[in-house]
Gaussian input, Z-matrix of N, CA and C with variables (Angstrom, degrees):
# hf/3-21g

backbone

0 1
 N
 C     1     B1
 C     2     B2     1     A1
 N     3     B3     2     A2     1     D1
 C     4     B4     3     A3     2     D2
 C     5     B5     4     A4     3     D3
 N     6     B6     5     A5     4     D4
 C     7     B7     6     A6     5     D5
 C     8     B8     7     A7     6     D6
 N     9     B9     8     A8     7     D7
 C    10    B10     9     A9     8     D8
 C    11    B11    10    A10     9     D9
 N    12    B12    11    A11    10    D10
 C    13    B13    12    A12    11    D11
 C    14    B14    13    A13    12    D12
 N    15    B15    14    A14    13    D13
 C    16    B16    15    A15    14    D14
 C    17    B17    16    A16    15    D15
 N    18    B18    17    A17    16    D16
 C    19    B19    18    A18    17    D17
 C    20    B20    19    A19    18    D18
 N    21    B21    20    A20    19    D19
 C    22    B22    21    A21    20    D20
 C    23    B23    22    A22    21    D21
 N    24    B24    23    A23    22    D22
 C    25    B25    24    A24    23    D23
 C    26    B26    25    A25    24    D24
 N    27    B27    26    A26    25    D25
 C    28    B28    27    A27    26    D26
 C    29    B29    28    A28    27    D27
 N    30    B30    29    A29    28    D28
 C    31    B31    30    A30    29    D29
 C    32    B32    31    A31    30    D30
 N    33    B33    32    A32    31    D31
 C    34    B34    33    A33    32    D32
 C    35    B35    34    A34    33    D33
 N    36    B36    35    A35    34    D34
 C    37    B37    36    A36    35    D35
 C    38    B38    37    A37    36    D36
 N    39    B39    38    A38    37    D37
 C    40    B40    39    A39    38    D38
 C    41    B41    40    A40    39    D39
 N    42    B42    41    A41    40    D40
 C    43    B43    42    A42    41    D41
 C    44    B44    43    A43    42    D42
 N    45    B45    44    A44    43    D43
 C    46    B46    45    A45    44    D44
 C    47    B47    46    A46    45    D45
 N    48    B48    47    A47    46    D46
 C    49    B49    48    A48    47    D47
 C    50    B50    49    A49    48    D48
 N    51    B51    50    A50    49    D49
 C    52    B52    51    A51    50    D50
 C    53    B53    52    A52    51    D51
 N    54    B54    53    A53    52    D52
 C    55    B55    54    A54    53    D53
 C    56    B56    55    A55    54    D54
 N    57    B57    56    A56    55    D55
 C    58    B58    57    A57    56    D56
 C    59    B59    58    A58    57    D57
 N    60    B60    59    A59    58    D58
 C    61    B61    60    A60    59    D59
 C    62    B62    61    A61    60    D60
 N    63    B63    62    A62    61    D61
 C    64    B64    63    A63    62    D62
 C    65    B65    64    A64    63    D63
 N    66    B66    65    A65    64    D64
 C    67    B67    66    A66    65    D65
 C    68    B68    67    A67    66    D66
 N    69    B69    68    A68    67    D67
 C    70    B70    69    A69    68    D68
 C    71    B71    70    A70    69    D69
 N    72    B72    71    A71    70    D70
 C    73    B73    72    A72    71    D71
 C    74    B74    73    A73    72    D72
 N    75    B75    74    A74    73    D73
 C    76    B76    75    A75    74    D74
 C    77    B77    76    A76    75    D75
 N    78    B78    77    A77    76    D76
 C    79    B79    78    A78    77    D77
 C    80    B80    79    A79    78    D78
 N    81    B81    80    A80    79    D79
 C    82    B82    81    A81    80    D80
 C    83    B83    82    A82    81    D81
 N    84    B84    83    A83    82    D82
 C    85    B85    84    A84    83    D83
 C    86    B86    85    A85    84    D84
 N    87    B87    86    A86    85    D85
 C    88    B88    87    A87    86    D86
 C    89    B89    88    A88    87    D87
 N    90    B90    89    A89    88    D88
 C    91    B91    90    A90    89    D89
 C    92    B92    91    A91    90    D90
 N    93    B93    92    A92    91    D91
 C    94    B94    93    A93    92    D92
 C    95    B95    94    A94    93    D93
 N    96    B96    95    A95    94    D94
 C    97    B97    96    A96    95    D95
 C    98    B98    97    A97    96    D96
 N    99    B99    98    A98    97    D97
 C   100   B100    99    A99    98    D98
 C   101   B101   100   A100    99    D99
 N   102   B102   101   A101   100   D100
 C   103   B103   102   A102   101   D101
 C   104   B104   103   A103   102   D102
 N   105   B105   104   A104   103   D103
 C   106   B106   105   A105   104   D104
 C   107   B107   106   A106   105   D105
 N   108   B108   107   A107   106   D106
 C   109   B109   108   A108   107   D107
 C   110   B110   109   A109   108   D108
 N   111   B111   110   A110   109   D109
 C   112   B112   111   A111   110   D110
 C   113   B113   112   A112   111   D111
 N   114   B114   113   A113   112   D112
 C   115   B115   114   A114   113   D113
 C   116   B116   115   A115   114   D114
 N   117   B117   116   A116   115   D115
 C   118   B118   117   A117   116   D116
 C   119   B119   118   A118   117   D117
 N   120   B120   119   A119   118   D118
 C   121   B121   120   A120   119   D119
 C   122   B122   121   A121   120   D120
 N   123   B123   122   A122   121   D121
 C   124   B124   123   A123   122   D122
 C   125   B125   124   A124   123   D123
 N   126   B126   125   A125   124   D124
 C   127   B127   126   A126   125   D125
 C   128   B128   127   A127   126   D126
 N   129   B129   128   A128   127   D127
 C   130   B130   129   A129   128   D128
 C   131   B131   130   A130   129   D129
 N   132   B132   131   A131   130   D130
 C   133   B133   132   A132   131   D131
 C   134   B134   133   A133   132   D132
 N   135   B135   134   A134   133   D133
 C   136   B136   135   A135   134   D134
 C   137   B137   136   A136   135   D135
 N   138   B138   137   A137   136   D136
 C   139   B139   138   A138   137   D137
 C   140   B140   139   A139   138   D138
 N   141   B141   140   A140   139   D139
 C   142   B142   141   A141   140   D140
 C   143   B143   142   A142   141   D141
 N   144   B144   143   A143   142   D142
 C   145   B145   144   A144   143   D143
 C   146   B146   145   A145   144   D144
 N   147   B147   146   A146   145   D145
 C   148   B148   147   A147   146   D146
 C   149   B149   148   A148   147   D147
 N   150   B150   149   A149   148   D148
 C   151   B151   150   A150   149   D149
 C   152   B152   151   A151   150   D150
 N   153   B153   152   A152   151   D151
 C   154   B154   153   A153   152   D152
 C   155   B155   154   A154   153   D153
 N   156   B156   155   A155   154   D154
 C   157   B157   156   A156   155   D155
 C   158   B158   157   A157   156   D156
 N   159   B159   158   A158   157   D157
 C   160   B160   159   A159   158   D158
 C   161   B161   160   A160   159   D159
 N   162   B162   161   A161   160   D160
 C   163   B163   162   A162   161   D161
 C   164   B164   163   A163   162   D162
 N   165   B165   164   A164   163   D163
 C   166   B166   165   A165   164   D164
 C   167   B167   166   A166   165   D165
 N   168   B168   167   A167   166   D166
 C   169   B169   168   A168   167   D167
 C   170   B170   169   A169   168   D168
 N   171   B171   170   A170   169   D169
 C   172   B172   171   A171   170   D170
 C   173   B173   172   A172   171   D171
 N   174   B174   173   A173   172   D172
 C   175   B175   174   A174   173   D173
 C   176   B176   175   A175   174   D174
 N   177   B177   176   A176   175   D175
 C   178   B178   177   A177   176   D176
 C   179   B179   178   A178   177   D177
 N   180   B180   179   A179   178   D178
 C   181   B181   180   A180   179   D179
 C   182   B182   181   A181   180   D180
 N   183   B183   182   A182   181   D181
 C   184   B184   183   A183   182   D182
 C   185   B185   184   A184   183   D183
 N   186   B186   185   A185   184   D184
 C   187   B187   186   A186   185   D185
 C   188   B188   187   A187   186   D186
 N   189   B189   188   A188   187   D187
 C   190   B190   189   A189   188   D188
 C   191   B191   190   A190   189   D189
 N   192   B192   191   A191   190   D190
 C   193   B193   192   A192   191   D191
 C   194   B194   193   A193   192   D192
 N   195   B195   194   A194   193   D193
 C   196   B196   195   A195   194   D194
 C   197   B197   196   A196   195   D195
 N   198   B198   197   A197   196   D196
 C   199   B199   198   A198   197   D197
 C   200   B200   199   A199   198   D198
 N   201   B201   200   A200   199   D199
 C   202   B202   201   A201   200   D200
 C   203   B203   202   A202   201   D201
 N   204   B204   203   A203   202   D202
 C   205   B205   204   A204   203   D203
 C   206   B206   205   A205   204   D204
 N   207   B207   206   A206   205   D205
 C   208   B208   207   A207   206   D206
 C   209   B209   208   A208   207   D207
 N   210   B210   209   A209   208   D208
 C   211   B211   210   A210   209   D209
 C   212   B212   211   A211   210   D210
 N   213   B213   212   A212   211   D211
 C   214   B214   213   A213   212   D212
 C   215   B215   214   A214   213   D213
 N   216   B216   215   A215   214   D214
 C   217   B217   216   A216   215   D215
 C   218   B218   217   A217   216   D216
 N   219   B219   218   A218   217   D217
 C   220   B220   219   A219   218   D218
 C   221   B221   220   A220   219   D219
 N   222   B222   221   A221   220   D220
 C   223   B223   222   A222   221   D221
 C   224   B224   223   A223   222   D222
 N   225   B225   224   A224   223   D223
 C   226   B226   225   A225   224   D224
 C   227   B227   226   A226   225   D225
 N   228   B228   227   A227   226   D226
 C   229   B229   228   A228   227   D227
 C   230   B230   229   A229   228   D228
 N   231   B231   230   A230   229   D229
 C   232   B232   231   A231   230   D230
 C   233   B233   232   A232   231   D231
 N   234   B234   233   A233   232   D232
 C   235   B235   234   A234   233   D233
 C   236   B236   235   A235   234   D234
 N   237   B237   236   A236   235   D235
 C   238   B238   237   A237   236   D236
 C   239   B239   238   A238   237   D237
 N   240   B240   239   A239   238   D238
 C   241   B241   240   A240   239   D239
 C   242   B242   241   A241   240   D240
 N   243   B243   242   A242   241   D241
 C   244   B244   243   A243   242   D242
 C   245   B245   244   A244   243   D243
 N   246   B246   245   A245   244   D244
 C   247   B247   246   A246   245   D245
 C   248   B248   247   A247   246   D246
 N   249   B249   248   A248   247   D247
 C   250   B250   249   A249   248   D248
 C   251   B251   250   A250   249   D249
 N   252   B252   251   A251   250   D250
 C   253   B253   252   A252   251   D251
 C   254   B254   253   A253   252   D252
 N   255   B255   254   A254   253   D253
 C   256   B256   255   A255   254   D254
 C   257   B257   256   A256   255   D255
 N   258   B258   257   A257   256   D256
 C   259   B259   258   A258   257   D257
 C   260   B260   259   A259   258   D258
 N   261   B261   260   A260   259   D259
 C   262   B262   261   A261   260   D260
 C   263   B263   262   A262   261   D261
 N   264   B264   263   A263   262   D262
 C   265   B265   264   A264   263   D263
 C   266   B266   265   A265   264   D264
 N   267   B267   266   A266   265   D265
 C   268   B268   267   A267   266   D266
 C   269   B269   268   A268   267   D267
 N   270   B270   269   A269   268   D268
 C   271   B271   270   A270   269   D269
 C   272   B272   271   A271   270   D270
 N   273   B273   272   A272   271   D271
 C   274   B274   273   A273   272   D272
 C   275   B275   274   A274   273   D273
 N   276   B276   275   A275   274   D274
 C   277   B277   276   A276   275   D275
 C   278   B278   277   A277   276   D276
 N   279   B279   278   A278   277   D277
 C   280   B280   279   A279   278   D278
 C   281   B281   280   A280   279   D279
 N   282   B282   281   A281   280   D280
 C   283   B283   282   A282   281   D281
 C   284   B284   283   A283   282   D282
 N   285   B285   284   A284   283   D283
 C   286   B286   285   A285   284   D284
 C   287   B287   286   A286   285   D285
 N   288   B288   287   A287   286   D286
 C   289   B289   288   A288   287   D287
 C   290   B290   289   A289   288   D288
 N   291   B291   290   A290   289   D289
 C   292   B292   291   A291   290   D290
 C   293   B293   292   A292   291   D291
 N   294   B294   293   A293   292   D292
 C   295   B295   294   A294   293   D293
 C   296   B296   295   A295   294   D294
 N   297   B297   296   A296   295   D295
 C   298   B298   297   A297   296   D296
 C   299   B299   298   A298   297   D297
 N   300   B300   299   A299   298   D298
 C   301   B301   300   A300   299   D299
 C   302   B302   301   A301   300   D300
 N   303   B303   302   A302   301   D301
 C   304   B304   303   A303   302   D302
 C   305   B305   304   A304   303   D303
 N   306   B306   305   A305   304   D304
 C   307   B307   306   A306   305   D305
 C   308   B308   307   A307   306   D306
 N   309   B309   308   A308   307   D307
 C   310   B310   309   A309   308   D308
 C   311   B311   310   A310   309   D309
 N   312   B312   311   A311   310   D310
 C   313   B313   312   A312   311   D311
 C   314   B314   313   A313   312   D312
 N   315   B315   314   A314   313   D313
 C   316   B316   315   A315   314   D314
 C   317   B317   316   A316   315   D315
 N   318   B318   317   A317   316   D316
 C   319   B319   318   A318   317   D317
 C   320   B320   319   A319   318   D318

   B1=1.5187
   B2=1.5005
   B3=1.2886
   B4=1.4698
   B5=1.5155
   B6=1.3431
   B7=1.4193
   B8=1.4958
   B9=1.3863
   B10=1.4405
   B11=1.5451
   B12=1.2776
   B13=1.4488
   B14=1.5211
   B15=1.3322
   B16=1.4680
   B17=1.5126
   B18=1.3698
   B19=1.4597
   B20=1.5044
   B21=1.3338
   B22=1.4483
   B23=1.5498
   B24=1.3266
   B25=1.4553
   B26=1.4915
   B27=1.3213
   B28=1.4858
   B29=1.5177
   B30=1.2949
   B31=1.4301
   B32=1.5289
   B33=1.3058
   B34=1.4793
   B35=1.5250
   B36=1.3318
   B37=1.4841
   B38=1.5117
   B39=1.3171
   B40=1.4805
   B41=1.5179
   B42=1.3353
   B43=1.4668
   B44=1.5353
   B45=1.3190
   B46=1.4632
   B47=1.5259
   B48=1.3274
   B49=1.4474
   B50=1.5315
   B51=1.3206
   B52=1.4686
   B53=1.5496
   B54=1.2942
   B55=1.4732
   B56=1.5048
   B57=1.3488
   B58=1.4712
   B59=1.5173
   B60=1.3277
   B61=1.4157
   B62=1.5164
   B63=1.3267
   B64=1.4711
   B65=1.5249
   B66=1.3273
   B67=1.4268
   B68=1.4929
   B69=1.3417
   B70=1.4791
   B71=1.5395
   B72=1.3044
   B73=1.4438
   B74=1.5216
   B75=1.2451
   B76=1.5030
   B77=1.5463
   B78=1.3116
   B79=1.4489
   B80=1.5645
   B81=1.3008
   B82=1.5102
   B83=1.5290
   B84=1.3022
   B85=1.4852
   B86=1.5384
   B87=1.3428
   B88=1.4296
   B89=1.5119
   B90=1.3426
   B91=1.4934
   B92=1.5693
   B93=1.3278
   B94=1.4420
   B95=1.5586
   B96=1.3372
   B97=1.4639
   B98=1.5305
   B99=1.3257
   B100=1.4611
   B101=1.5311
   B102=1.3608
   B103=1.4255
   B104=1.5473
   B105=1.2892
   B106=1.4469
   B107=1.5637
   B108=1.2958
   B109=1.4606
   B110=1.5572
   B111=1.3096
   B112=1.4521
   B113=1.5128
   B114=1.3580
   B115=1.4637
   B116=1.5140
   B117=1.3000
   B118=1.4583
   B119=1.5222
   B120=1.3160
   B121=1.4479
   B122=1.5619
   B123=1.3048
   B124=1.4986
   B125=1.5640
   B126=1.3297
   B127=1.4610
   B128=1.5268
   B129=1.3377
   B130=1.4884
   B131=1.4917
   B132=1.3430
   B133=1.4758
   B134=1.5249
   B135=1.3333
   B136=1.4610
   B137=1.5633
   B138=1.3332
   B139=1.4784
   B140=1.5192
   B141=1.3346
   B142=1.4246
   B143=1.5083
   B144=1.3277
   B145=1.4431
   B146=1.5396
   B147=1.2881
   B148=1.4565
   B149=1.5316
   B150=1.3148
   B151=1.4818
   B152=1.5192
   B153=1.3379
   B154=1.4542
   B155=1.5085
   B156=1.3463
   B157=1.4742
   B158=1.5305
   B159=1.3727
   B160=1.4308
   B161=1.5693
   B162=1.3088
   B163=1.4548
   B164=1.5465
   B165=1.3256
   B166=1.4937
   B167=1.5033
   B168=1.2921
   B169=1.4875
   B170=1.5196
   B171=1.3535
   B172=1.4455
   B173=1.5406
   B174=1.3391
   B175=1.4575
   B176=1.5442
   B177=1.3192
   B178=1.4733
   B179=1.5073
   B180=1.3244
   B181=1.4137
   B182=1.5481
   B183=1.3039
   B184=1.4829
   B185=1.5418
   B186=1.3331
   B187=1.4445
   B188=1.5363
   B189=1.3227
   B190=1.4898
   B191=1.5218
   B192=1.3074
   B193=1.4457
   B194=1.5190
   B195=1.3247
   B196=1.4563
   B197=1.5191
   B198=1.3399
   B199=1.4778
   B200=1.5382
   B201=1.3356
   B202=1.4453
   B203=1.5114
   B204=1.3461
   B205=1.4511
   B206=1.5384
   B207=1.2884
   B208=1.4647
   B209=1.5074
   B210=1.2782
   B211=1.4609
   B212=1.4979
   B213=1.3436
   B214=1.4412
   B215=1.5124
   B216=1.3201
   B217=1.4638
   B218=1.4929
   B219=1.3379
   B220=1.4387
   B221=1.5252
   B222=1.3412
   B223=1.4371
   B224=1.5344
   B225=1.2923
   B226=1.4700
   B227=1.5354
   B228=1.3229
   B229=1.4382
   B230=1.5266
   B231=1.3279
   B232=1.4733
   B233=1.5093
   B234=1.3046
   B235=1.4833
   B236=1.5343
   B237=1.3550
   B238=1.4485
   B239=1.5310
   B240=1.3197
   B241=1.4865
   B242=1.5517
   B243=1.3156
   B244=1.4472
   B245=1.5224
   B246=1.3085
   B247=1.4774
   B248=1.5163
   B249=1.3119
   B250=1.4639
   B251=1.5309
   B252=1.3226
   B253=1.4771
   B254=1.5500
   B255=1.3046
   B256=1.4766
   B257=1.5077
   B258=1.3620
   B259=1.4575
   B260=1.5482
   B261=1.3696
   B262=1.4122
   B263=1.5470
   B264=1.3300
   B265=1.5036
   B266=1.5318
   B267=1.3044
   B268=1.4616
   B269=1.5194
   B270=1.3244
   B271=1.4385
   B272=1.5157
   B273=1.3180
   B274=1.4547
   B275=1.5298
   B276=1.3477
   B277=1.4752
   B278=1.4822
   B279=1.3819
   B280=1.4483
   B281=1.5199
   B282=1.3600
   B283=1.4324
   B284=1.5545
   B285=1.3325
   B286=1.4648
   B287=1.5160
   B288=1.3635
   B289=1.4614
   B290=1.5110
   B291=1.3486
   B292=1.4439
   B293=1.5393
   B294=1.3265
   B295=1.4610
   B296=1.5475
   B297=1.3281
   B298=1.4469
   B299=1.5278
   B300=1.3103
   B301=1.4556
   B302=1.5347
   B303=1.3451
   B304=1.4467
   B305=1.5626
   B306=1.2925
   B307=1.4549
   B308=1.5303
   B309=1.3018
   B310=1.4692
   B311=1.5301
   B312=1.3281
   B313=1.4807
   B314=1.5344
   B315=1.2942
   B316=1.4665
   B317=1.5171
   B318=1.3158
   B319=1.4472
   B320=1.5082
   A1=110.96
   A2=116.91
   A3=120.14
   A4=110.84
   A5=119.40
   A6=120.48
   A7=112.02
   A8=117.51
   A9=120.92
   A10=111.77
   A11=118.37
   A12=122.94
   A13=109.08
   A14=118.00
   A15=121.22
   A16=112.19
   A17=115.33
   A18=119.39
   A19=113.11
   A20=114.53
   A21=118.21
   A22=112.37
   A23=118.21
   A24=121.92
   A25=109.18
   A26=116.85
   A27=121.93
   A28=110.96
   A29=119.06
   A30=123.87
   A31=111.45
   A32=116.28
   A33=122.51
   A34=110.26
   A35=116.70
   A36=119.26
   A37=110.11
   A38=118.74
   A39=122.33
   A40=109.61
   A41=117.39
   A42=120.80
   A43=110.96
   A44=117.95
   A45=121.98
   A46=108.99
   A47=116.80
   A48=120.00
   A49=112.68
   A50=114.65
   A51=119.48
   A52=109.03
   A53=118.18
   A54=123.11
   A55=113.07
   A56=117.93
   A57=125.23
   A58=108.62
   A59=117.40
   A60=124.31
   A61=114.61
   A62=118.25
   A63=120.65
   A64=108.82
   A65=116.21
   A66=121.16
   A67=113.15
   A68=115.32
   A69=121.09
   A70=110.98
   A71=119.24
   A72=122.91
   A73=114.21
   A74=117.87
   A75=122.51
   A76=110.79
   A77=119.00
   A78=120.62
   A79=113.51
   A80=113.75
   A81=119.30
   A82=109.11
   A83=115.04
   A84=120.77
   A85=111.40
   A86=116.05
   A87=117.56
   A88=112.68
   A89=114.91
   A90=118.79
   A91=109.82
   A92=117.26
   A93=122.47
   A94=111.89
   A95=113.18
   A96=117.45
   A97=113.06
   A98=116.25
   A99=117.44
   A100=114.12
   A101=114.46
   A102=121.07
   A103=111.58
   A104=116.04
   A105=120.94
   A106=112.89
   A107=117.71
   A108=119.21
   A109=109.52
   A110=117.25
   A111=121.23
   A112=113.33
   A113=114.75
   A114=119.80
   A115=118.39
   A116=117.52
   A117=120.33
   A118=110.44
   A119=119.37
   A120=122.17
   A121=112.02
   A122=113.34
   A123=119.48
   A124=112.06
   A125=116.60
   A126=116.96
   A127=111.98
   A128=118.13
   A129=121.04
   A130=108.54
   A131=118.32
   A132=121.11
   A133=110.96
   A134=114.53
   A135=119.25
   A136=109.70
   A137=116.33
   A138=120.96
   A139=110.54
   A140=117.89
   A141=122.93
   A142=115.93
   A143=117.24
   A144=121.05
   A145=114.15
   A146=116.75
   A147=121.09
   A148=112.20
   A149=117.85
   A150=120.96
   A151=107.74
   A152=115.45
   A153=117.09
   A154=114.38
   A155=117.12
   A156=121.14
   A157=106.04
   A158=116.01
   A159=120.54
   A160=113.14
   A161=115.85
   A162=120.25
   A163=106.72
   A164=116.61
   A165=117.00
   A166=115.87
   A167=118.45
   A168=120.00
   A169=110.50
   A170=119.67
   A171=122.97
   A172=110.31
   A173=116.99
   A174=119.88
   A175=110.69
   A176=116.16
   A177=120.69
   A178=112.35
   A179=118.94
   A180=124.97
   A181=113.77
   A182=115.85
   A183=121.02
   A184=113.76
   A185=114.97
   A186=118.28
   A187=111.24
   A188=113.75
   A189=122.30
   A190=107.43
   A191=115.06
   A192=119.34
   A193=109.13
   A194=118.64
   A195=123.59
   A196=112.55
   A197=115.91
   A198=118.41
   A199=107.60
   A200=112.75
   A201=120.46
   A202=105.70
   A203=113.32
   A204=118.06
   A205=109.95
   A206=115.72
   A207=121.38
   A208=111.62
   A209=116.97
   A210=121.12
   A211=109.52
   A212=116.58
   A213=119.49
   A214=115.71
   A215=115.84
   A216=123.53
   A217=113.69
   A218=116.60
   A219=119.41
   A220=113.71
   A221=117.01
   A222=122.66
   A223=112.29
   A224=117.59
   A225=123.34
   A226=111.04
   A227=113.93
   A228=119.03
   A229=107.75
   A230=117.69
   A231=123.84
   A232=110.52
   A233=116.73
   A234=123.09
   A235=109.16
   A236=114.16
   A237=118.49
   A238=108.04
   A239=112.54
   A240=119.24
   A241=110.19
   A242=116.18
   A243=120.78
   A244=114.78
   A245=114.53
   A246=123.81
   A247=117.52
   A248=116.98
   A249=121.57
   A250=113.56
   A251=114.39
   A252=118.24
   A253=112.55
   A254=117.78
   A255=121.76
   A256=109.68
   A257=112.64
   A258=118.09
   A259=109.99
   A260=117.15
   A261=120.84
   A262=111.62
   A263=114.33
   A264=121.90
   A265=108.69
   A266=114.66
   A267=121.61
   A268=105.46
   A269=116.94
   A270=122.31
   A271=108.86
   A272=115.62
   A273=122.46
   A274=108.32
   A275=114.86
   A276=121.87
   A277=108.71
   A278=115.19
   A279=122.58
   A280=108.60
   A281=116.61
   A282=121.64
   A283=109.82
   A284=115.79
   A285=119.85
   A286=114.39
   A287=115.91
   A288=119.58
   A289=113.92
   A290=116.43
   A291=119.72
   A292=114.28
   A293=116.38
   A294=121.59
   A295=107.11
   A296=115.70
   A297=119.96
   A298=109.29
   A299=115.50
   A300=122.11
   A301=112.63
   A302=116.11
   A303=117.46
   A304=114.18
   A305=114.72
   A306=121.79
   A307=107.76
   A308=116.94
   A309=118.66
   A310=111.16
   A311=113.24
   A312=118.99
   A313=105.89
   A314=116.19
   A315=122.46
   A316=111.31
   A317=116.23
   A318=119.52
   A319=110.17
   D1=-39.73
   D2=-177.05
   D3=-61.78
   D4=-33.17
   D5=176.85
   D6=-68.45
   D7=-37.17
   D8=177.86
   D9=-66.99
   D10=-35.86
   D11=176.42
   D12=-63.01
   D13=-49.80
   D14=178.38
   D15=-59.75
   D16=-44.24
   D17=178.12
   D18=-58.09
   D19=-48.02
   D20=-177.58
   D21=-71.14
   D22=-33.05
   D23=175.39
   D24=-60.88
   D25=-45.51
   D26=178.70
   D27=-64.24
   D28=-43.24
   D29=175.52
   D30=-59.79
   D31=-43.09
   D32=-179.59
   D33=-63.18
   D34=-45.49
   D35=179.59
   D36=-63.53
   D37=-43.57
   D38=179.15
   D39=-60.45
   D40=-41.20
   D41=-179.89
   D42=-66.45
   D43=-37.90
   D44=176.99
   D45=-60.37
   D46=-47.98
   D47=-177.23
   D48=-67.18
   D49=-34.25
   D50=-178.44
   D51=-74.18
   D52=-36.58
   D53=-178.85
   D54=-75.58
   D55=-26.49
   D56=-174.03
   D57=-51.21
   D58=130.52
   D59=173.74
   D60=83.13
   D61=-1.69
   D62=-179.89
   D63=-90.81
   D64=159.41
   D65=178.35
   D66=-58.87
   D67=-38.83
   D68=-179.14
   D69=-65.62
   D70=-21.92
   D71=-177.81
   D72=-99.00
   D73=17.94
   D74=-176.11
   D75=-51.74
   D76=-36.41
   D77=-175.17
   D78=-110.55
   D79=19.44
   D80=-179.42
   D81=-114.17
   D82=-119.32
   D83=-175.89
   D84=-64.85
   D85=-33.16
   D86=-178.35
   D87=-65.06
   D88=-44.19
   D89=176.09
   D90=-65.57
   D91=-44.13
   D92=178.70
   D93=-51.04
   D94=-51.93
   D95=-177.98
   D96=-66.54
   D97=-47.72
   D98=-179.70
   D99=-60.19
   D100=-41.72
   D101=177.17
   D102=-58.73
   D103=-50.15
   D104=-173.76
   D105=-73.45
   D106=-30.23
   D107=175.71
   D108=-65.93
   D109=-28.90
   D110=177.99
   D111=-81.73
   D112=-37.46
   D113=-171.64
   D114=-93.12
   D115=-26.05
   D116=-175.65
   D117=-88.86
   D118=135.15
   D119=-176.88
   D120=-56.81
   D121=149.00
   D122=-176.33
   D123=-62.56
   D124=-29.43
   D125=-178.63
   D126=-67.60
   D127=-27.13
   D128=174.61
   D129=-63.22
   D130=-48.03
   D131=-178.88
   D132=-63.64
   D133=-40.42
   D134=179.47
   D135=-59.85
   D136=-44.44
   D137=-178.43
   D138=-63.08
   D139=-44.86
   D140=-171.75
   D141=-90.04
   D142=-28.68
   D143=-175.08
   D144=-125.84
   D145=-5.17
   D146=175.26
   D147=78.52
   D148=10.60
   D149=176.04
   D150=-143.52
   D151=140.72
   D152=179.27
   D153=-77.16
   D154=-11.41
   D155=175.26
   D156=-141.47
   D157=78.45
   D158=-174.17
   D159=-71.76
   D160=163.49
   D161=174.46
   D162=-63.85
   D163=141.67
   D164=177.82
   D165=-55.46
   D166=-36.77
   D167=-179.40
   D168=-66.35
   D169=-27.62
   D170=179.95
   D171=-65.80
   D172=-31.31
   D173=-179.81
   D174=-60.97
   D175=-35.51
   D176=178.77
   D177=-59.63
   D178=-32.30
   D179=178.45
   D180=-64.23
   D181=-19.13
   D182=-179.13
   D183=-87.73
   D184=-12.37
   D185=-173.52
   D186=-57.98
   D187=140.33
   D188=178.37
   D189=-127.07
   D190=144.33
   D191=173.66
   D192=-69.37
   D193=122.93
   D194=179.50
   D195=-99.79
   D196=-34.21
   D197=179.02
   D198=-164.66
   D199=157.14
   D200=168.20
   D201=-138.88
   D202=139.28
   D203=-172.12
   D204=-154.20
   D205=179.92
   D206=-175.06
   D207=104.53
   D208=-171.48
   D209=-179.29
   D210=-61.70
   D211=122.18
   D212=-176.83
   D213=69.43
   D214=6.34
   D215=-177.41
   D216=57.12
   D217=30.12
   D218=178.53
   D219=-131.90
   D220=21.04
   D221=179.58
   D222=-96.31
   D223=-36.44
   D224=-174.45
   D225=-130.85
   D226=132.46
   D227=179.94
   D228=-128.32
   D229=125.59
   D230=-178.83
   D231=-109.62
   D232=126.50
   D233=179.03
   D234=-118.63
   D235=146.83
   D236=177.84
   D237=-151.32
   D238=-175.54
   D239=-178.90
   D240=-87.67
   D241=153.20
   D242=178.68
   D243=-64.54
   D244=162.50
   D245=178.99
   D246=67.87
   D247=21.28
   D248=-179.41
   D249=48.43
   D250=42.73
   D251=-177.00
   D252=-78.57
   D253=-10.65
   D254=-178.75
   D255=-149.72
   D256=155.00
   D257=176.25
   D258=-90.73
   D259=-8.73
   D260=-175.75
   D261=-83.17
   D262=148.36
   D263=177.43
   D264=-130.93
   D265=156.82
   D266=164.62
   D267=-96.88
   D268=117.58
   D269=-175.35
   D270=-105.37
   D271=127.64
   D272=177.55
   D273=-113.58
   D274=125.72
   D275=-177.38
   D276=-110.34
   D277=133.62
   D278=175.25
   D279=-104.73
   D280=144.65
   D281=176.49
   D282=-85.07
   D283=-179.18
   D284=-178.14
   D285=-60.87
   D286=-25.49
   D287=-179.68
   D288=-89.36
   D289=4.43
   D290=179.12
   D291=84.06
   D292=11.95
   D293=179.23
   D294=-96.68
   D295=150.55
   D296=-179.22
   D297=-73.13
   D298=123.97
   D299=-175.89
   D300=-99.21
   D301=-19.69
   D302=-178.76
   D303=179.90
   D304=150.98
   D305=176.39
   D306=-129.30
   D307=125.99
   D308=-178.78
   D309=-148.52
   D310=159.09
   D311=177.39
   D312=-93.20
   D313=129.12
   D314=-178.94
   D315=-128.75
   D316=159.58
   D317=176.51
   D318=-115.25

């Protein structure tokens, strides 16, 4: 089961990065990044990314798996920024066939 969790977490992160900036992702990773670049203090970005106003795509590189849950704990994967700087997550949902069914920003 642990291998399946790692596999799906990696698939979820890849899907987040692929969807970022697309019209279909308006309320997922794209919203998450734009919101946090505006709301989080510049010293946080400097500490984690070496720039007080990083490129939006660089923020995705900071994402950490915060939780996985659902049937078998492999249906939903929530990612967020380090140091508990936000209550928001990017949630990736898998369907019964193991395909990604959706990516959204949740609180």
